[in-house]
C-alpha positions in Angstrom: 215.0 55.5 -44.1 212.3 56.5 -46.9 211.2 59.9 -47.6 208.1 61.5 -49.5 208.9 63.5 -52.4 209.3 66.8 -50.3 211.8 65.3 -48.0 209.4 64.5 -45.2 210.1 61.2 -43.5 207.3 58.7 -44.1 206.3 58.3 -40.5 205.9 61.9 -40.2 204.0 62.2 -43.4 201.7 59.5 -42.3 201.2 61.2 -38.9 200.3 64.4 -40.7 197.8 62.6 -43.0 196.0 60.8 -40.2 195.8 64.0 -38.1 194.4 65.8 -41.0 191.8 63.1 -41.9 190.8 63.0 -38.1 190.3 66.7 -37.9 188.3 66.7 -41.2 186.0 63.8 -39.8 185.6 65.6 -36.3 184.7 69.0 -38.0 181.9 67.3 -40.1 180.5 64.7 -37.2 181.3 66.6 -34.2 182.4 70.2 -34.6 182.5 71.0 -30.8 184.9 68.1 -30.3 187.2 69.2 -33.1 187.4 72.6 -31.6 188.1 71.1 -28.1 190.8 69.0 -29.7 192.4 71.9 -31.5 192.5 74.0 -28.2 193.8 71.2 -26.0 196.5 70.0 -28.5 198.0 73.6 -28.2 198.2 73.3 -24.2 200.1 70.2 -24.3 198.3 66.9 -25.3 195.1 65.0 -25.4 193.7 63.5 -22.1 192.2 59.8 -22.1 188.7 61.1 -22.3 189.4 63.4 -25.4 191.0 60.5 -27.2 188.2 58.0 -26.5 185.6 60.4 -27.6 187.4 60.9 -30.8 187.8 57.2 -31.3 184.2 56.8 -30.9 183.5 59.4 -33.8 185.9 57.5 -35.9 184.5 54.2 -35.1 181.1 55.6 -36.3 182.8 56.8 -39.5 184.2 53.4 -40.0 180.8 51.7 -39.7 179.2 54.2 -42.0 181.7 54.5 -44.7 184.8 52.0 -44.1 183.4 48.7 -44.8 182.8 47.0 -48.1 179.7 44.7 -48.8 181.3 41.8 -47.1 181.9 43.9 -44.1 185.8 43.9 -44.5 187.6 47.1 -44.3 187.8 49.0 -47.6 190.8 51.5 -48.3 189.2 54.3 -46.4 188.3 51.9 -43.4 191.9 50.7 -43.2 192.9 54.5 -42.8 190.2 54.9 -40.1 191.7 52.0 -38.2 195.0 53.4 -38.3 193.5 56.6 -36.7 191.9 54.6 -33.9 195.3 53.0 -33.3 197.1 56.3 -33.4 194.8 57.9 -30.9 195.4 54.8 -28.6 199.1 55.4 -28.6 199.3 59.3 -28.1 
């Protein structure tokens, strides 16, 4: 199993990175939703409504910044797609 330089397994590091990017986008685009997500996560998870609302915000970010001139995903868009997938599998 591969590991990042600090000994953190790749899947865990990827999850941490995706969650960090998710929260950064939510704080910028929907601060109230970011606060709600932070509160609920400490209580034991995200319900479907919260995940769906988060996915919609990330989809907006993807449309605004995640596509190249040919409307293909750029590198940022690929990360955003990973977040959408991640939110669907919680």
